[in-house]
C-alpha positions as CSV (number, residue, x, y, z in Angstrom):
1,M,-9.0,-4.4,5.4
2,T,-8.3,-8.0,4.5
3,D,-8.2,-9.0,0.8
4,L,-11.5,-10.9,1.3
5,Q,-13.1,-7.7,2.8
6,T,-11.8,-5.6,-0.1
7,N,-13.2,-8.1,-2.6
8,R,-16.6,-8.0,-1.0
9,Y,-16.5,-4.2,-0.6
10,D,-15.8,-3.9,-4.4
11,M,-18.6,-6.2,-5.1
12,H,-21.0,-4.2,-2.9
13,R,-20.1,-1.0,-4.8
14,A,-20.6,-2.8,-8.1
15,V,-24.1,-3.9,-7.1
16,L,-24.9,-0.4,-5.9
17,G,-23.8,0.9,-9.3
18,V,-26.1,-1.5,-11.1
19,L,-29.1,-0.6,-8.9
20,D,-28.6,3.1,-9.7
21,T,-28.1,2.4,-13.4
22,H,-31.3,0.3,-13.6
23,A,-33.4,2.3,-11.2
24,D,-36.2,2.4,-13.7
25,A,-36.5,-1.4,-13.4
26,W,-37.3,-1.4,-9.7
27,T,-38.8,2.0,-8.8
28,A,-42.3,0.5,-8.6
29,V,-41.1,-1.8,-5.8
30,P,-40.8,0.2,-2.6
31,A,-38.8,-2.5,-0.8
32,M,-36.0,-2.1,-3.4
33,Q,-35.4,1.5,-2.5
34,D,-35.0,0.6,1.1
35,L,-32.6,-2.2,0.2
36,R,-30.6,0.1,-2.0
37,D,-30.4,2.8,0.7
38,R,-29.3,0.3,3.3
39,L,-26.7,-1.1,1.1
40,A,-25.3,2.4,0.3
41,D,-25.2,3.1,4.1
42,L,-23.2,-0.1,4.8
43,I,-20.8,0.7,2.0
44,A,-20.3,4.2,3.5
45,Q,-19.7,2.7,6.9
46,T,-17.1,0.3,5.5
47,R,-15.3,3.1,3.6
48,S,-15.3,5.4,6.7
49,A,-13.9,2.6,8.9
50,A,-11.3,1.6,6.4
51,Q,-10.1,5.2,6.1
52,A,-10.0,5.5,9.9
53,Q,-8.0,2.3,10.1
54,T,-5.4,3.5,7.6
55,R,-5.2,7.0,9.1
56,T,-4.7,5.7,12.6
57,S,-2.0,3.2,11.7
58,E,-0.1,5.5,9.4
59,G,-0.5,8.5,11.7
60,A,0.9,6.7,14.8
61,T,3.9,5.5,12.7
62,A,4.5,8.9,11.3
63,V,4.4,10.6,14.7
64,K,6.8,8.2,16.2
65,A,9.2,8.5,13.3
66,D,9.2,12.3,13.4
67,L,9.8,12.2,17.2
68,R,12.6,9.7,16.8
69,D,14.3,11.8,14.2
70,A,14.1,14.9,16.3
71,V,15.4,13.2,19.5
72,A,18.2,11.5,17.6
73,D,19.3,14.7,16.0
74,R,19.4,16.8,19.2
75,S,20.7,14.1,21.5
76,W,23.6,13.4,19.1
77,R,24.5,17.0,18.8
78,L,24.3,17.6,22.5
79,A,26.3,14.5,23.3
80,Q,29.1,15.8,21.0
81,A,29.3,19.1,22.9
82,V,29.1,17.4,26.3
83,A,31.9,15.0,25.3
84,A,34.1,17.9,24.0
85,W,33.6,19.8,27.3
86,A,34.4,16.6,29.3
87,R,37.6,15.9,27.4
88,A,38.8,19.5,27.9
89,N,38.0,19.3,31.6
90,D,39.5,15.8,32.3
91,R,36.1,14.1,33.0
92,P,36.5,10.6,31.5
93,D,33.4,9.5,33.4
94,V,31.3,12.0,31.5
95,V,32.9,11.1,28.2
96,A,32.1,7.4,28.9
97,A,28.5,8.2,29.8
98,V,27.7,10.1,26.6
99,T,30.0,8.7,23.9
100,L,28.8,6.3,21.3
101,S,30.2,5.6,17.8
102,A,28.1,6.7,14.9
103,R,27.4,3.0,14.2
104,E,26.4,2.3,17.7
105,F,24.2,5.4,17.8
106,A,22.4,4.5,14.5
107,A,21.7,1.0,15.8
108,L,19.9,2.1,19.0
109,R,16.3,0.9,19.1
110,D,13.6,3.3,20.1
111,A,13.6,2.6,23.9
112,A,17.4,2.6,24.0
113,L,17.5,6.0,22.2
114,A,15.0,7.5,24.7
115,D,17.2,6.2,27.6
116,Y,20.4,7.5,26.0
117,S,18.8,10.9,25.4
118,E,17.9,11.1,29.1
119,V,21.4,10.4,30.1
120,V,22.8,13.1,27.8
121,V,20.2,15.6,29.1
122,A,21.1,14.8,32.7
123,E,24.8,15.2,32.1
124,A,24.3,18.5,30.2
125,R,22.2,19.9,33.1
126,L,25.0,19.2,35.5
127,H,27.5,21.3,33.5
128,L,25.5,24.2,32.2
129,P,26.5,27.6,33.6
130,T,24.2,28.7,36.4
131,P,21.8,31.6,35.8
132,E,24.1,34.0,37.7
133,A,27.3,32.7,36.1
134,D,29.0,33.8,32.9
135,P,26.9,32.1,30.1
136,T,30.2,31.4,28.2
137,T,31.5,29.1,31.0
138,G,30.9,25.4,31.2
139,L,28.9,24.0,28.3
140,G,28.0,27.5,27.4
141,A,31.5,27.8,26.0
142,Y,30.4,25.1,23.4
143,G,27.2,26.9,22.4
144,V,24.9,24.8,24.6
145,T,22.0,26.7,26.2
146,A,19.5,25.8,28.8
147,A,16.8,26.3,26.2
148,F,18.4,23.7,23.9
149,V,18.6,21.1,26.7
150,D,15.0,21.9,27.8
151,A,13.7,21.3,24.3
152,L,15.5,18.0,24.0
153,D,14.1,17.0,27.4
154,A,10.6,17.8,26.3
155,L,11.0,15.9,23.0
156,D,12.4,12.9,24.8
157,D,9.5,12.8,27.2
158,E,7.1,13.0,24.3
159,F,8.9,10.2,22.5
160,A,9.0,8.0,25.5
161,A,5.3,8.5,26.0
162,E,4.6,7.6,22.4
163,L,6.6,4.3,22.9
164,S,5.0,3.3,26.2
165,N,1.4,4.4,25.5
166,P,0.3,3.2,22.1
167,R,-3.1,2.1,23.6
168,E,-5.2,4.8,22.0
169,A,-3.9,4.0,18.5
170,I,-4.4,0.3,19.1
171,V,-7.9,0.8,20.4
172,A,-8.8,3.1,17.5
173,R,-7.5,0.5,14.9
174,S,-9.3,-2.3,16.7
175,G,-12.5,-0.4,16.6
176,A,-12.2,0.4,12.9
177,T,-11.3,-3.3,12.2
178,R,-14.4,-4.4,14.0
179,A,-16.6,-1.9,12.2
180,I,-15.3,-3.1,8.8
181,A,-16.1,-6.7,9.7
182,V,-19.6,-5.8,11.0
183,A,-20.6,-3.6,8.0
184,T,-19.3,-6.2,5.5
185,R,-21.2,-9.1,7.2
186,Q,-24.4,-7.0,7.3
187,A,-24.1,-6.1,3.6
188,Q,-23.5,-9.7,2.7
189,A,-26.6,-10.8,4.7
190,L,-28.7,-8.1,3.1
191,L,-27.8,-9.2,-0.4
192,R,-28.2,-12.9,0.2
193,S,-31.4,-12.9,2.3
194,E,-33.3,-9.9,0.9
195,M,-32.0,-8.4,-2.3
196,D,-31.1,-11.6,-4.2
197,P,-34.7,-13.0,-3.9
198,T,-36.2,-9.6,-4.7
199,V,-34.2,-9.3,-7.9
200,A,-35.0,-12.9,-8.8
201,F,-38.7,-11.9,-8.6
202,L,-38.1,-8.9,-10.9
203,A,-35.9,-10.8,-13.4
204,P,-38.6,-11.9,-15.9
205,D,-39.8,-8.3,-16.3
206,A,-36.3,-6.8,-16.2
207,P,-33.8,-9.3,-17.7
208,A,-31.1,-6.8,-18.5
209,F,-31.1,-5.5,-14.9
210,A,-31.1,-9.1,-13.5
211,A,-28.2,-10.0,-15.7
212,D,-26.1,-7.0,-14.7
213,Y,-27.0,-7.6,-11.1
214,R,-25.8,-11.3,-11.3
215,N,-22.6,-10.2,-12.9
216,A,-22.0,-7.5,-10.2
217,R,-22.6,-10.1,-7.5
218,T,-19.6,-12.1,-8.7
219,I,-16.7,-11.5,-6.4
220,I,-13.4,-10.8,-8.2
221,D,-10.6,-12.2,-6.2
222,R,-7.9,-9.6,-5.8
223,G,-5.7,-11.8,-3.6
224,R,-5.9,-13.5,-0.3
225,G,-4.9,-12.3,3.1
226,P,-4.6,-13.8,6.6
227,G,-7.9,-15.4,7.5
228,D,-9.3,-15.4,4.0
229,P,-10.8,-18.7,2.6
230,G,-8.4,-21.1,1.2
231,P,-8.8,-23.2,-2.0
232,D,-11.0,-25.7,0.0
233,D,-13.2,-23.0,1.4
234,P,-14.6,-21.1,-1.6
235,E,-16.1,-17.7,-1.2
236,T,-19.9,-17.5,-1.2
237,P,-21.1,-14.2,-2.7
């Protein structure tokens, strides 16, 4: 949510609170119950969309971070074993393919890490003992098993997919963002065009309710975000 949307959402909730507190002032006016229920529904829609927006964004980031950590840990460990085997067996080509300094490895971006992991997996598969061979030969002598390599391969595929296919998360966030904007606009329109005039009619008979309503309708600015009105474009409650 933008700061402007948050400010309006807080105002909508404050108005709903006033309506519920002063329900005795308007219970004889059936239209007010309908307006109150519609406002409550729009507030619930805004809250639900905002929660979805936050969950989607944070969830996608957390999944990618967890996958990166797992791929980084396993690919680094496997690369050390492959390099050790290659040095012992005079295979400088393999050493060159899998060796990075700790600084270089830490600096790898996500896509580069996924590519590096694939290289390490490919080299490891070439030098694992065959099923019929002694499991302590080749990379088996360094504790590397086919299961370990398979697990890294699967993690790497999942990580690469997360990097190349963020569309679902983007679509979900976009949908939630649109839902917030729509619900906020509808709540604003309901207040301005229907509830404000109705409360104005009731004001002479319920001055305390009208005063609290007017106070609740004042937007408290909690900061501005991109796209919010600037100093020359004041907010209209």
